[in-house]
N, C-alpha and C positions, 0 to 999 in steps of 0.2 A: 726318463728315466735319469734318475740322479747318478751323479759321477764321487765315488768317494777315494781320497788320498790316501795311498798304501804303501806298505815298504816294499812293493814288489814293483809298483809305477804309480804317476802320480794321476796317469791320465785313464787307469782301468776302470771298465766299466764293471757296477757292480748292478745285478738286477736277481730278480727271486720268481724262477719258473711255475714257481705255485698263486704268483700275485694273480688276479684277474684283470686288473687294471698295467699288467705287462704287456702289452702288445706282441713281445716278442716269450712271452713265456707259456707254457704248455696248457695253462687252463681261461688262457685268453680265448673269448668267444666267435671262432673263426673258422666256420665248419669248413671241409673239404672233399673231396673222393678220393678213395684209394680202396684198393684189395676188394672193387665192387663196389663199395659200400659208402654213406656220407658219415662222416665222425663230426660229433660237436666241435669237440679240441683236439691237438694233439695230446693231450693227457688220456682222453679218452679210444684214441687210437693206442695208443702205447701198452695202455692196460689191457686191454684188448687183443693185442697180438701176444700175450703171454700164455695164452692159451689157444691147443689145436681144436676145442671142443669150440664146434657153431655154436650151441646154445650158450657157453659161457659170455662167449666172444659177443651174443649179442646183447645178454644183458648187461655188461659192461657200456657197449657203444650205446645203449637206448638209456642209461644211469642220468638221472636228473641234473646233474653238476658235475664236474672236473673233481671233485672231493669224493662223490660217493663212486664212479669209477674209479678213483685210485684204491677205496677204500674196497671196493670188489678183487680188485688187480692183486691187492695183497693177502688177502684172504689165504692162511696157509693150507687150509683144508682140500684145497683144490691143486690139481697137479699142475704144473707151470711145463710148456714143453720143454723135452730135455736138453735144446739148444740155446735156450733163454740168454744163459750168461752171453753165449758165444755172438748172439745177434741185436741183443737188447741195445746197441750202440746205431746197428744199421737200422733197424726202426725208429728211432729216436729221428735219425739224419732223416729219413723218408717223410715221414711225417711231418718235419721242420720245415724240408725242403717241398713240398705239394703245398702243402700250407701258404708259402712265397710264392709259388709260382700261381698260387690262384689269387692269390692278393697282392697283385702290384705294389701296391701301397705300404706293403708290409717286406716287402725286397726293396723296396728305397730305403726305411726306415735300417735295416739291418747295413745294407751298403752305405750310409750315413754313418757309421760307427767308423769308419775309413779302416784304420788297422789297430784299433784299441784292440787290448785284450779283455775279451767279455769271461766275467766271472760271477757261474752261479754261487751267489750268495745264502750259503745254508749253513748252521753252523752244527746240524746234526750227521748230513749226508756227506760223506767223505767218498764216496763215487761220484755222483753227479755234480756235487758241490765243492765248495774249500773249506768245507768242515772249521770250525771253530779256530783253529789254528792254523789256517789257510795253509796246510799242507796238504788238501785233500785233491784228488784226482780231476777236478775240475771240468767232467764230462761232458756235462750240458754245456758250459762255456766254450768248450773245445768244439762240440759239431754246431754251433752256433758261427763259430769264426771258419768250421768248415764249409756249411752252409753258404756263408758270407762270399768265399773265395769261389766255390761255384760258381754265385750267381754274377760274380766279376767279371768271372772267365766267359761266360755267356754273352754280358754285354758289350765285350770288347769285339764279340765276332760279329 
């Protein structure tokens, strides 16, 4: 994962969650079991959890690619669960955490980032990413750093 110097910190780790080659991203092809089902990627899980309707969840879960799962999860003609804005970060955290627990090498990769600030490098997403002006909320980066802290605590026990 490339490092890019920034005005906020020389060693910030910038990554794209939608890059399938980024092993810590949501498009990375590491399946895991959660909610009693096997999800092909974190993106499939995240998009599927937007819906209470089992049929819609299953359609997203079985999408051929993470990009297709994202597209299905973004369709506005379907009703999202009412509490989606309140639970979306928790859902993302669960997916990332369970994937890291399923694949110890991914957990190690995340732990090896040390105390680096992790930034989701998205010019257009100001919630999950840093946005074009780097003032975005960076929720995905925060999810990764929170999962890293939890994994670190578990390794120290």
